[in-house]
N, C-alpha and C positions, 0 to 999 in steps of 0.2 A: 805414140809414146806405150799405149795400150799393145796386151799381146796377145796373139790369139786360145779361147778357152780352151782349155783342157781335160776331154773327158776320157777318163778310166775304171773297169770291172772290177770292184772286190770280189768278195764271196762271203755270205755272214757269216753265224757258228754251224748254220746246220746245213751249208755246201750252196744258199739258191745265192746266184747272181745276182748282181743289180749293179746300175753306172753314176761312178758320180762327177757331176760338173764342174767342177774350178776356174771359177769366174775369172777376167784378165784383171794381173794389179801391177799399174803401171809402176815404174820404176825412173828415181825421179835422175840427172842427168848433174849433178855433179856442182856439176860451175850452174845452176840453176841458186842454189842458193843462195852465189852475193848475188843476185839482188834486193836480197834485204837488209831494209837500214831497220834503227833502231832510230827514234824518238823520246827527247828530255828533255824537264823544264829548263833546263842552264847546262855547261860544258861541264858544271865545278858533278853536275850528277847524273852526265855522261863516265866523264873519266873515271865515276868511285863504281859506274855501272847499277845503279838509286832502282829499285825495285817498283817504277813508276814509267808515266807515259805514253806508248804504244808503239804499233807498225807503220811501213810504211817500205818503200820500193824505191824502184828507179828506172826508171822511160824515160829511152830514146827514140830523137826522128833524124833520121838520117839528113844530111845535109845535102839541096838537087845541087847547089850549084860550088857546092863546093865536098868533091872525094876526097872520104879520108878526113869528114871531119861527122859529128853528129851534135845533135841541142839534147842536154840530158835533163831531164827531171824528177825531184823527190815528189814523190802521193803520199800520202794519207788520211785522214777524218779531216772532214771541217774539224769536229768533235773533240776534236786529238786538237787541232792549233786552238782550237776554241777554250779545252782546259788549259790551257800554256806549255804546251811539252814544245815549244817552233824546234827544241835545235837537235841535229845530226848527226850518229852515231854510224859511220861505220869501217870496216876491216880495211886494215892494208895488209902488204906480201910479208912484210914484217914479221909480225903477228903480232902487232898493236898500232890503235885505233886511227882513225882520225875524225874526231869534234868540229863542226860547220857550223858555232853558236849565230842563231841568225833569230833575228825576232817578228812580230807577225807581220809587219810590214810586208814582209820576203815573202808569207805565202798569199797564193789568192783561192776566193771561195770563193762561185758560182752564186750572181744573184739569187736565182732557182733553188739557191738553200740546197741544194740536194748536196749532202755529206760526203764531202771528197775537198780536195785541199793541195796546191800544187806548189811547185819553188824550183823556181831559173837556179841551177847546180853551178856552183864557177867549176873549173876544168875539173875533169880528171884527168888522169897517169894510173897508165896499163901498166908501167914498171913498177908505181908505188903504193895503188890500190888494187881490192881484193873486189872487184868488180865483175858486174854485169847487167847490160841494160835490157828490160822487157820494152822488146825491136816494135813499134810503129803498126806492123803489119801486123800482128799478134792480139787486137785489138779486134773481138767480136761484136763489129758495129751491128749495128738492125739487119743489114744487107747483109751479114755474113751469117749473124743465125738462121735467117730464110732459108736462104741462101741452103745449109750443112741440113736442113730440123735440127738446131739442135734445141735436145727439149728434157722434157722428165727422165732422167735415169741416169742418162750420162753423168761420165764420173768423175770427181772434182780433186783438185788437192789445193792446199794452200798454204805462204809459206808466210813465216809468220817466228811471233816471241812467244814462246810455253813460257811466263813470269817466272815461275818454281825452277827453269834451269835455264838459263836463257843466256849463259856468260856473265863473268861479273866482270870480268878485261879485258874480255873480246865479244864480238861480235855469234851466239852459237843456235841463227833461226833454227827451225821444227819444222815438222813438216804434216797436215793433219790430210785426211783421206776423207774424201763423203763421193755425193751424189746429188744432182743437179733433181730438185723433189716438188719443186712451183715457179712456172715465169712466173712476170712480171704482172699482176695486175693492179686488186682494188692498193694502194699505198699503204704502207707498214707506221702503225704509229712507231717511233724513238721521243724517248725523253735527252734534249745537249743539256750540260748543264752550259750558258755562260755565265762569264761575272760569279760566277757560286752558285744562280741560277735555272733551275731546273725551267725548260720551253718547250713547247711540245709542236715535234714537226709530223709534217706523212713521208714515210720514204717510197719511193719505185724501188724497188726490187725484188730479185731473187732469196726464193726460202732455199738452201743447202743442208740437205741431213747430216752434216760436222759435225762433231764436238771441241766449241771454241768458253772458253772462259777470255774474261778482261788481258788485258795489254794484244789479243789480235788484230784490235782496231787500230784498219789503214792495211792490214795486209792483202797481198794479190792473189788473186779465186783463181783458176786456172779451171779450163775444162774441156778431155781429150775423148778419144773415141773412145765408144761405150760398144761393143759385140750384141744385143739391144736392141741398141735402141737401133730406132727405124730414119730410115735416109728416100730421101727423092731419088730416082729411077735414074740409074747413070750416074749421082755421085756417086763418092767412097772419101770419107772424110776421117785423110791423114797423119793431119795434126793436132796441136796445143792454140787455145786461141786463151787471152786473158780477158773471162767471166766477168768483171769485176771487184770491184771495194766493199772487203768487208766490213762491217758497220758493225758489228757486236755479237751475240744471243739474243732471242727471241727468251724470255722469260713468261712467266707464267705463276697465279696463285692458286696456293693448294689448303686448306683445310686444317685449323695440329688437332690433332686427337690422342689421348691419353698412354700410358706402359698398356694397357689391359685394348688398345682400339677403337677403343669410347672416342665418339666425334666433342669433344669441347665444345657448349655450349656459346662460350665469353663473345665469337668472330674473329676471335686469333689464325690468321696469316700467314703462311709462311711464302717466302717469292722461290724459284722452283727452274731451271735450266730446260728448257723442252728439248733442245740437242738438233735445235733449228737455227742456224747464220740467216741473218742478213748479210745479202749482196747488192749494192748501188752497182748500177750493169753501163758495164764499161762503153757501153753509144757515149754517156753522161757522160765521162772525159774526155771522150775523144770532141763532144763538141766544145765545150770547157775550152782543148788547146788546139781547139780549129778557130775560135772566137779571135774575128781579128786584128786587137789588139795584140793578140798573141803573137801570131802571124805576124807583124807587125816587126814584133820584137827579137823575134827569129829574123825576118828581112834586115830589121837592121845592124845584130850582129854579125851577120853578118858579110853585110854592104864593110866593118869597121876591118875587119881582117883581112880582106882583100886591098881595102886602101891603104894599108898601112903598112911601115917596114916590120916594125913592135908590134902584132894584131893581139888585141883584147879578143881575151879565148873568155867574155866572160857568158857562161852558154855554153862554149863549143869541146869538149872532147877531143881525144885521139882516137881515132879506131886503131887495129891494128890493121901494117901491111898489108895480112895476108885478106878483110873488111876492103878493102879500098879497091874502088876501078883503076887498072895497069890502063897506063900511055893509051892516047892515042891521037887520030889527025883532032879531034875538038877539046883533046888534055893530053897538050902535047908536051906535058915538063915532066922529063921522068920521073917515076913513084920514089924513086929508091928520095931523089931531092927533094921530093916534094915533104916524104912524111919527116925527113929528118930537118928539114924547119916549123913544121905546124907542132911535131913534137918540141922544138925547143923553146917555141915562142907558147903555149900550154902547159907547159911542164913542171909543177907547182913545186915548189920546195917540202920536203917529211918535217910532221909536225917534229922541233924538237920538246922534251918532257924530262 
């Protein structure tokens, strides 16, 4: 993602040469915006584009047993679900939106109380839906973080919902850029509202130096190559990984002054945004999705698909033909015939507006 740094010789007004260093600036492939989804309190709110709720994204687990299919999960923060925003809105290729009216029973929150939540999606169709899944292989597990020495200074970007300009009739995701500022260490304190009551939690987190406001909660945070970062000898970090899930921005309190700059003695304080984003490490998400019950659910869906002439496609979506493996001795069925079968089975009619 990152491009090599550039240096340029410029001259001052007196003719003295000096060198200007231009840091790498990542260019986000346009289709990565399609991993973003919006969360709302209800289907009417989603259709109306109400300014409430949060962000999320789609994560895909390719099936090892069925070439051309994948399990698709919606991912967001637990606090977004706990506040009542269960309903998903995603874009369609015809310029409209598809709304999935879930409730709290569809969302799984880890027993550890980490601020993440996942929901197994029903089938998505690449001919109807404008979407992209973050693949499982991009998750920055602890092993990946160690292998590539991911750490402070690495470039990051976040794709989410800027509620001041998020798109009323259609999702218009916004990208925010920053840098990894602190690795997970002492957990950060956060307040999560459950049934209208704020409860204190401590969340193991990355700190990202990036501007964020309400609405970006649940956004995916990616880390990409930085030319100034130190890598282990012989290692070349040439990719992008899912670093984690944004849970919000870190706040602080400042004393209030009057118009002349004098500190008020009343003890009045105001909350200020520190410019630091808290991010749940992606390995927490990986651990949740690899729980035995989650693995068993994926296996059961695949068993049902393989055993039925009209397969159930709950949690299974069709990949593009280019994404599926070619026919082989282990998989003798012609890919064209196979993809036509699963495409017919998985295709969901467009929503009637």
